[in-house]
N, C-alpha and C positions, 0 to 999 in steps of 0.2 A: 388541526394544523399538523402537517407532517414535519416532525422535528428531526434534525440531524446533529451529530457531533462530528465536526470535520475540521480540516485544516484551511486556514485563510493565509495566502502567501503575502509576505512582506519582504523587505530588503531590496537591494538593488540588483541589477543585472549580474548574473553569475554568482551572486552572494545571497542565496535564499535564506529566509527566516520565516517560520510559520507560527501562527497563533492557533491554538486549539480552541474552537468556539462552538457554542450551541446556537443553532440558527434554524430558521424555517427553510425547508429544502428548496423552496421556490426562489430564494434570494440568490444573487450571484456569488461566486466563490469568494471574492474579496469585498463583497458588499455588506449590507447591514446584518448585524448579528445581535442576539439577545444578551449573551454573556460570554466573556473571555474566560476559558477554563484553564489555560496553561499555554506553554510555548514549546516549540520543537526547533532545534538548530541542527540541521543535518551536516554542517561543516565541522562540528566537534567530533572527537573520537567516540566510537561506539560504546566504550566502557565509561565515558564521562557521565557524571550525575547531572551535569548542566544540560545535556543533550535534550532530554525530555523532562519537562516539569509540568505537573498537573495538580489542581486543587481537587483531591479525590472526593471530598465531601460533596462538592458541587457536581462533579461528574456522576456520583451515585444518585444525587437528586434528579438530574436530567434523565438518567437511565430509568429511574423509577417513574418519571413522567412519560416514558414511552419513546424517548429519543433514540434513534438508531445510529450507532457509530459507523463511519466509513471503514473500508478495509484497513487502511493504514492506522487509523485511530484504534480500531479493534485490536491490532497487533500490539500497540502501546499498552492497552488495557490488559491484554493477556500477559504481557511481560510484568505488569504491576500486580497481577493476581486478582484483578477485579472481575474479569470475564473468564469463562471456561475456555480452554484452548480448543480450537476447531481445526480439523484436518482440511487442508487445502489441496486440491488436485489440479494439476495442469498436465493433462494426458498428452498433449501435443508438444510439450517442451523439448523432449529428447528426440522427437521425430525429425529426420532431415527434410529439407525443403525439396521442391520439385526438381530443381537443377541437380542437386546432389543425388537424388534418387536416380535420375536419368544417367548421370555419370557412372554410378555404381552398376546399373544394368549393362551399360556399354562395356565396362571393365570386365564384368562377369561373362559377357558374351565373347569378348576377346580372349579371355582365359580359357573358356570352353573350346573355342576354335583352335587355340594354340595347343591344347591338350590332345585334341583329336589327331593332329598331324603327327 
């Protein structure tokens, strides 16, 4: 069984509240889970201790059983010092979109034409 440690959304519209759960990866996001490991409240300040709460003993147990944390949960575990920090790369993040590239080319062509005159 492929195990995951992931977030299950709760709360009302525009007021999210997440449970950190251990579940079978085939279950729906907010569906059945095996164990609730903690909570995450994104509405609280980033430096608040109430923002992310986890039962670290149970998290360690599930990691030992082969459960794979999702990206967001892995970041929580890295901040808590449970997992080693991994480097993430988003090579296309700073690259402008197609329209911006086209505008830049047109602007450069206009500037080159203006410099020739």
